[in-house]
N, C-alpha and C positions, 0 to 999 in steps of 0.2 A: 141519430146524428148529433144531437145535443150532447149526449154522454161521450161520443168520440172527441168532440170539440173541447169538453171539459178535461178529458184525459190527456189531450195533446197540450193543453195549456199547463196542466200540472207537471208533465214531463219537461217541458221548456223552462218552467220555473224552477224545477229542481236542478236541471243542468246549469242554469244561470247561477244559482246559489252555490253549486259546487265549484264552478269556474271562479267566482269571486272569492271563495274560501281558499282555493288553490293559489290564486293570485296574491292574496294577503299573506299566505303562508310563505311564498317566495320573496315578498317584499323585504322581509327580514332575514331571509335565508341565504342571500348572497352577500359577499364581502362588502364592507363599508369602511370609510376612512376611520383609522384607530383601531380596527380588528387586528388580532394576532392569530397566526396559523402555525401549527407545528405539524411536521410531516416526516414521512420516511421514504427515501429514494432507493430504488433497486436498479442497478445497471448491469443488464444481462451481457453487455459487450465485454465486460470484465472477466466473465467466465471463459471465453474463448479467445481473448486477445491479451497476451502477457506484456509487461513492460518491455520497452525496447532496451537492448543491451548492445554493447560494443565488445564482441568476444575477443578481438585482436588485442585490446587493452585489458581484458579481464572485466569481471563484473561482481557486483554485490546486489543483484537485482531481484526484488521481490522474493518469491518462493524459490528462485534460482540462486540464492545467496552463495551456494557453492555446488559445483557439479563434480562429485568425487571421482567420476569415471572419465573426465574430460580435461586433459592438460590445457587445452586452449582456454578454459574457463577459469584459470588461476585468478582469484579475485583481487587484482592489484588496485583497481579503481571502482568507483561507485557511480555508474550512470543509470538513470531511470527516467521513464516518461510518466508525467504527473497526470495519469488517467484517473477519472473519478472512480472511487473504490466501489466494490460490488454493492455494499449497503452504506448509506450515509443518512445523516440527520439533517433536516432543513427547518429554518425558522423564517417567517415572513412578518413583516409589519406593514400594514396598509396605510400609505400616505394619502390616497384617495380612493375612490371606489374602483379604479382601474389601474393603479400604480402601486408598487410595494417595494420596500428594501428587503432583500433576502440574504440570508447566510447560510452556508452548507458546510458541514464538517464530516470527515470520515477518516478512518485510520485502520491499520492492520499490522500484524507482527507474528513472529513465530520464534520458537526455540527448538533447535534440532540437535539431538545428541546421538552421534553415530559412533558405534563401538565395533571393534574387531579383536579377536583373541590373537596373542602373539606367544612365542615361547617364553617360559619363565627362566630367565637366565641364571638365577640363583639355584633353582632346582637342577638345571642342566649342568651347572659347575660341579655338582655333587654327584650327579649321575647322568651320564650322556644318553641313557635310554629313557630318561623321565619324559612323561607326556604331559607334565604340569603346564598350564597356561596362565597368562594374565591378560588384562584388557587395556588397550589404549582407546582413547576417546577424542573425537573432535566435537566441540560444542559451538554450534553456530547459532547466532541471535541476530535478529533484525527488527526494525520498526519503521513504519513510514505512514504518512498521513498527508492531508491537504485541507485547506480552508479556501472557500469562495465567497466573496461578498460582492454584491452588486445591485442593480435595478431590475425590476420586471414590470412590463406593461401588458394590458390585456384589452381585448375588444370583444364585446358580446355579452350574453346573459348567462343562461345556464351552461351553454357550450360556448366556450371562449378560445379565441386565438391568443396565444402568449408568446411574448418574446423578450429578450433582455440581454444584459452584457455584465461583465464583472471582472474583478481582479482575482488571480488564483496564486496562492502560496502553497508549496509543497516542500516536504522534508523527507529525508530517509537516512537511516544510519544502521550500523551493524558491526559486529566484531566476531573473532573466532578465538577460542581458547583450546589448548591441547593439554591433555592429561595422559600420563604414561604409567604402565603398570611396572616396568623395569627401571630401577634407580640408575642414574648416571654418576659415575665416580671414576677415580683414577684407576680402579681395578677393572672397570667396565665402561671405558670412555665411549664406546659405540654400542649401546644396548639394542637389543631386538626391538624393532619399532614396526608399527602398522605400515605395510608396503605402500599404501596410498600416500602417506605423509612424506616419506623420502623421495618417491618417484614423481608425485604429482603436486603436492602442496608446499614443498619447500624448494627455495631457490639458493640455499646456502652453498658457497664455494669455500674451499679450504683456504686459510690465510696463515700468516706467520704466528698467530696466537693459538689457533684451534685447527685441528685436523678435520674435526667433525662437530657439528652443532645441529640441534633439532629446534624447530619452532615452539615457542611457549604461547604466544599470543599475537594476534594480528588485529591492529586497531587504527582508528583515524583521529586526527587532531581536532575533529569537530564534526558537524552534521552537514550532509549534503543539502543545500538549499535551492529552491527554484521558484521563480516568479513569472507570471504570464498574464495573458488577457484572454477571456473567453466570451463567446457569444452563443445564444440558444434561442430556439423557437420550437413551438409545439401547440398542443391544445389542453384544455382543462374542462372537465365536465362535472357539474354539481348533480350528483345522482340523488341526494337528499339535502335538505337545508344545512348549510355550514359545513358539508363534507363533499370533498372532490376527489376524482380520479384524474391523473394527468400523464401525459407522454410527451417528451421533448428530446430533441437532438441537441447536443452541446459539442462545440468544437473549441479547442484551444489553438489558434492560428499561430501564435508566437510565444516563446518561453525561452528564458535564460536560466541556466543552472550553474552551480558553483560546487565543485568537489574539492574537499580539504585534503591535506596530505595524509599519506597512509604509511604506517610503520609496521615492522615485524620484530618481535622480541625473540632472540635466541638464546639457548643455553648450551654450554659445551665445556670440555675440560681443558683448562689452560695448560698448554704443553710445558711452560716453565715452572708453574706452581703446583700443578697437579690437583688444583682445586676447580670446582665447577663455578664458572663465571657466566654472567648473562650480560647481553648488550642489545640495543635496539638499532635497527638500520632503516633508512628511509627507502621505500620502494616505489612511492609515487609522489611527485612534487605537487599534485593537485591539478585539476583541469577546470576549464569552463567550456560550455557549449551553448549554441544558439539553435533552437528547434523552431522551424516555421513550416507552414503548410496546413493541410487539412488531415493529417494522419492521425492525430490524437482526438478521437471522436468518441462520444459516449451517448447511449440512448438511456434516459432516465424515465423510469415508471414510478409514479409517486401517489401517495395517499395523503391528503391534508384534512385537517379539522380546523375551523376558524371559531374563534370565540371573542 
């Protein structure tokens, strides 16, 4: 009996020592005022939800910068929804043990070169049976990104409820360039061109100077800007000292965006001089829009380390 009592006392003593050790381990393992955290956010919603576009006015939206097979998507304007990107970086500065200033940044972009073969007009002029071809190309480029700054508040210890608010700034821009395999000149004022360009990507109409012209470049006078307000709430769990996993839902209930003017540059043979001239024409005077509601939602899964 005496041995059992000694054994029980030893076990209880060991458990107490381990508990005190674990408690002291977590005393410095949770965020404190003055700590800085760096983290990575993953937004799975971005994989299944594309940016909103307005197809009746055209778009320059995200990966859908141009739909070569859809006339309705002729990209006259640039509308986009400033959704959190799939991957973003986040920085926190702890103002107190349960409040922090946070900043998040993310960006994306792409460059697409779409080519098609067309008849080689020079070879055809020498031999109508020639099968020689040259290539036309449409080069599409875009970039967009966003920055969010705001406050975060938490309640709890290792498992915490977190909530916050902030300001969102987003931007987007892009351009298209066209390259042609057949030269344009007085002897060949209407060279063979990729069918998609004349049928779907060009809105040229004959005028008193030119019977035909083809686009060379499409560009905007600036970048599309958007500003808004967001709110978020979720949980954060510290699985080891100074390191946490988090999950939060973020909503941008209101946002205002500004779209700059859009131009297209054409080249064609001047019917009076016989020379190739180029000119730019305005195809969009620019737009503004107000987005409100709960449609712009993100689910952010995060990993942070505090030091």
